[in-house]
C-alpha positions as CSV (number, residue, x, y, z in Angstrom):
1,M,-38.3,28.3,-55.7
2,D,-38.0,31.6,-57.7
3,V,-41.0,33.8,-58.6
4,L,-41.6,32.4,-62.0
5,A,-41.4,28.9,-60.7
6,R,-43.9,29.7,-58.0
7,M,-46.3,31.1,-60.7
8,R,-46.0,28.0,-62.7
9,A,-46.5,25.7,-59.7
10,C,-49.6,27.6,-58.6
11,G,-50.9,27.9,-62.1
12,I,-52.8,31.1,-61.4
13,V,-51.9,34.7,-60.9
14,P,-54.9,36.2,-59.1
15,V,-55.5,39.9,-59.9
16,V,-56.6,41.3,-56.5
17,V,-58.4,44.7,-56.3
18,L,-58.3,46.1,-52.8
19,E,-60.2,49.3,-52.0
20,N,-59.2,49.1,-48.3
21,A,-55.8,48.0,-47.1
22,D,-57.5,46.7,-43.9
23,D,-58.9,43.8,-46.1
24,A,-55.5,42.8,-47.5
25,V,-54.3,40.4,-44.9
26,E,-57.5,38.4,-44.5
27,T,-57.8,38.2,-48.3
28,A,-54.3,36.8,-48.5
29,K,-54.9,34.3,-45.7
30,A,-58.1,33.1,-47.4
31,M,-56.3,32.6,-50.7
32,L,-53.6,30.6,-48.9
33,R,-56.2,28.4,-47.3
34,G,-57.5,27.7,-50.8
35,G,-54.1,26.7,-52.1
36,V,-53.1,29.9,-53.9
37,D,-49.8,31.2,-52.5
38,L,-49.2,34.3,-54.7
39,M,-51.3,37.4,-55.5
40,E,-51.0,40.4,-57.8
41,I,-52.3,43.4,-56.0
42,T,-53.4,45.9,-58.7
43,F,-52.3,49.5,-58.6
44,R,-55.8,50.5,-59.8
45,T,-56.6,51.7,-56.3
46,A,-55.0,54.1,-53.8
47,A,-54.9,51.3,-51.2
48,A,-52.5,49.2,-53.3
49,P,-49.2,50.3,-51.8
50,E,-50.3,49.9,-48.2
51,S,-52.0,46.6,-49.0
52,I,-48.8,45.2,-50.5
53,R,-46.8,46.4,-47.4
54,R,-49.2,44.7,-45.0
55,V,-49.3,41.4,-46.9
56,A,-45.5,41.4,-47.3
57,Q,-45.0,42.0,-43.6
58,Q,-47.8,40.0,-42.1
59,V,-48.4,37.0,-44.4
60,P,-44.9,35.7,-45.2
61,D,-46.1,32.6,-46.9
62,M,-47.9,34.7,-49.6
63,L,-45.8,35.9,-52.5
64,V,-47.1,39.3,-53.2
65,G,-46.6,41.4,-56.3
66,A,-47.9,44.5,-57.9
67,G,-50.1,44.6,-61.0
68,T,-51.3,47.3,-63.5
69,V,-48.0,49.0,-63.1
70,V,-47.8,51.6,-65.8
71,T,-45.1,54.0,-64.6
72,L,-41.6,53.7,-63.2
73,D,-42.6,55.6,-60.1
74,Q,-45.4,53.0,-59.4
75,C,-42.9,50.3,-60.0
76,K,-40.4,51.7,-57.5
77,E,-43.1,52.4,-54.9
78,A,-44.4,48.8,-55.2
79,V,-41.0,47.3,-54.7
80,A,-40.3,49.6,-51.8
81,C,-43.5,48.4,-50.2
82,G,-42.5,44.7,-50.6
83,A,-43.7,43.6,-54.0
84,K,-41.6,40.7,-55.2
85,F,-42.7,40.9,-58.8
86,I,-44.2,43.4,-61.2
87,V,-46.9,42.9,-63.8
88,S,-47.8,45.5,-66.4
89,P,-50.7,45.6,-68.8
90,G,-48.3,46.6,-71.7
91,F,-44.6,46.7,-72.5
92,D,-42.9,49.8,-71.0
93,E,-39.2,50.0,-71.8
94,E,-38.5,52.1,-68.7
95,V,-40.2,49.8,-66.3
96,V,-38.8,46.6,-67.8
97,T,-35.3,48.0,-67.9
98,W,-35.4,49.1,-64.3
99,C,-36.8,45.7,-63.1
100,C,-34.1,43.8,-65.1
101,E,-31.3,45.9,-63.7
102,N,-32.6,45.5,-60.2
103,G,-33.3,41.8,-60.3
104,I,-37.1,42.2,-60.0
105,P,-39.1,39.6,-62.0
106,V,-41.4,41.5,-64.4
107,T,-44.1,40.2,-66.8
108,P,-45.1,42.9,-69.2
109,G,-48.2,42.6,-71.4
110,C,-47.2,41.6,-74.9
111,V,-49.7,40.7,-77.6
112,T,-47.8,41.5,-80.8
113,P,-44.6,39.9,-82.3
114,T,-42.9,43.3,-82.0
115,E,-43.7,43.6,-78.3
116,I,-42.5,40.0,-77.7
117,M,-39.3,40.7,-79.5
118,G,-38.7,43.7,-77.4
119,A,-39.2,41.6,-74.3
120,L,-36.8,39.0,-75.5
121,K,-34.1,41.6,-75.9
122,H,-34.3,42.0,-72.1
123,G,-34.1,38.2,-71.6
124,L,-37.7,37.8,-70.6
125,K,-39.4,34.5,-71.4
126,V,-42.7,34.7,-69.4
127,L,-45.0,37.4,-70.6
128,K,-48.5,38.6,-69.8
129,F,-51.1,38.3,-72.7
130,F,-53.8,40.9,-72.0
131,P,-56.7,41.2,-72.7
132,A,-56.6,37.6,-73.9
133,N,-60.2,37.5,-75.0
134,V,-59.8,40.6,-77.2
135,Y,-56.5,39.6,-78.8
136,G,-57.4,36.1,-80.0
137,G,-57.3,33.9,-76.9
138,L,-55.8,30.4,-77.3
139,A,-55.8,30.6,-81.1
140,A,-53.5,33.7,-81.0
141,L,-51.2,32.1,-78.4
142,K,-50.9,29.0,-80.5
143,S,-49.9,31.1,-83.5
144,L,-47.4,33.2,-81.5
145,S,-45.8,30.1,-80.0
146,G,-44.7,29.1,-83.5
147,P,-42.0,31.8,-84.0
148,F,-41.6,32.2,-80.2
149,G,-41.4,28.7,-79.0
150,G,-39.3,29.6,-75.9
151,V,-41.9,32.1,-74.6
152,K,-44.6,31.3,-72.1
153,F,-47.6,33.4,-71.5
154,I,-49.9,34.4,-68.7
155,P,-53.2,35.0,-70.4
156,T,-55.4,37.4,-68.5
157,G,-58.8,38.9,-69.4
158,G,-61.6,36.6,-70.4
159,V,-60.2,33.6,-68.5
160,G,-62.5,32.1,-65.9
161,P,-64.1,28.8,-64.7
162,A,-65.7,28.1,-68.1
163,N,-62.4,27.9,-70.0
164,L,-59.8,27.6,-67.3
165,A,-59.0,24.0,-68.0
166,E,-58.5,24.6,-71.7
167,F,-56.1,27.5,-71.0
168,A,-54.2,25.7,-68.2
169,A,-53.6,22.7,-70.4
170,A,-52.1,24.7,-73.2
171,P,-48.3,24.1,-73.4
172,M,-47.5,27.7,-74.1
173,V,-49.4,28.9,-71.0
174,H,-47.2,29.4,-67.9
175,A,-50.1,30.3,-65.7
176,V,-53.4,32.0,-66.1
177,G,-54.4,35.4,-64.6
178,G,-57.7,36.6,-63.4
179,S,-59.8,38.1,-60.6
180,W,-62.6,35.6,-60.4
181,V,-61.0,33.7,-57.5
182,C,-61.1,36.9,-55.4
183,P,-63.9,39.1,-56.6
184,K,-63.8,42.7,-55.4
185,G,-67.4,42.4,-54.1
186,D,-66.5,39.4,-51.9
187,I,-63.4,41.2,-50.5
188,T,-65.5,44.2,-49.6
189,A,-68.2,42.0,-48.1
190,H,-65.5,40.1,-46.2
191,S,-66.7,36.8,-47.8
192,F,-63.4,35.2,-47.2
193,D,-64.8,31.7,-47.0
194,R,-66.1,32.1,-50.6
195,I,-62.7,33.4,-51.7
196,E,-61.1,30.3,-50.2
197,T,-63.5,28.1,-52.0
198,L,-63.0,29.8,-55.3
199,C,-59.3,29.5,-55.0
200,R,-59.5,25.8,-54.1
201,E,-61.8,25.1,-57.0
202,A,-59.4,26.8,-59.5
203,R,-56.4,25.0,-58.1
204,Q,-58.3,21.7,-58.5
205,V,-59.0,22.4,-62.2
206,I,-55.4,23.4,-62.8
207,E,-54.1,20.3,-61.1
208,S,-56.5,18.1,-63.1
209,T,-54.9,19.3,-66.3
210,R,-51.4,18.2,-65.1
211,A,-52.4,14.8,-63.9
């Protein structure tokens, strides 16, 4: 199963903020126990590269990628550390081109028709929609899916337990993104049982929309 198929099967792309690489492996294992087998480790912290490396090496059942990638240097570093996919908050021509040329799945953030058309020129059909709550949420996605019927989105930002089912059930939604299943505070506090529970609850909601 390829990366995009794994994202679709899981239904959620967790945004994981790690302040300490020592927490990476246990966080990944807790998420796996909760039924979530992929994670986007964000480059918002200095611990991201080493965290990706440790998960890639020590938790082979977890598909690990890098998020908040805003430069080509970050992109190359993430892949060198073992990231299997790249997520960007916006559309960066340099990052997208490099990923496509090197066979690395990339989901850039695209919220306007112009950005979506730019992504389509690279053959991309699954795009991040961020921040979803600011740029119109499901109403915007429904409107965009008219002219761009072949495009699927990963809405991130403002998606959580209260509206997860609604987003997950939408036909243009490939998966949802968010950090509520692995809160930074719970990672820091080593509340791995709670992370497992949050992941399991999210997966149950997603599966219920597909029944």
